[in-house]
N, C-alpha and C positions, 0 to 999 in steps of 0.2 A: 863407751863410745871413744874411739881413737881421736887423737888430737887433730888429725887431718880431716876426719869427718866433721868434727865439731867446728873447725875453722871454715869448712865449706858451707855448713849450715848458717854460720854467722854471716858469711859473705852474702849468701842468698837472702837472708833476712834484711841485712842493711841495704842491699840492692832494691829489695821490695819497698823499703821505707823511702829511698831516694825517688823511685818511680812514683809513689803515692804523693810525695811532696811536689814533684813537678806537675802532677795532675791538679793538685790544690792551687798551685801558682797559676796555672792556665785558667782554672775556673775563676779565681779571684780577679785576674786581669780581664776576664770577660764581663765582669760586672760594670755597671754604670759608674760606680764610685769605689774603685778598688782600694783596699787597705794596704798601703805600701809598707807600713811597719810590719805587718804580719808576713808579707812577702819577703822582706829582708830577713826576718827571723828564720823563715823556712829555708832561705838560701844559705844562711850560716849553718843550719843543721845539715843541709845537703853537703856542704863543703866538709864539715867534720866527718860525716859518714863516708864520704868518698876517700878521705885520708885513711880512715880505718880500714876500708876495703883494700886500698893499695898495700897497707902494711900486712894485712892478713894474707893477701895473695902472694906477697913476697915471702912470707913465712911458709906458705904452701909450696911455692916453687923451690924453695931451699930444701924441703923435705923429700922431694921426688928424685934426688940424686942417687 
């Protein structure tokens, strides 16, 4: 598998994880007594994944020249 294809698959996977965590956050906030510690944990994971996505997309755009 080429590097570009591998990077695209990683971006897709990370994007899926981000979306799933946003869904978890929404579900947790919908509860009568949401656990804000777990929500903060998920937000930190989302932030880290979004940074990884940005770096991988930058590497992909640099390869298309």
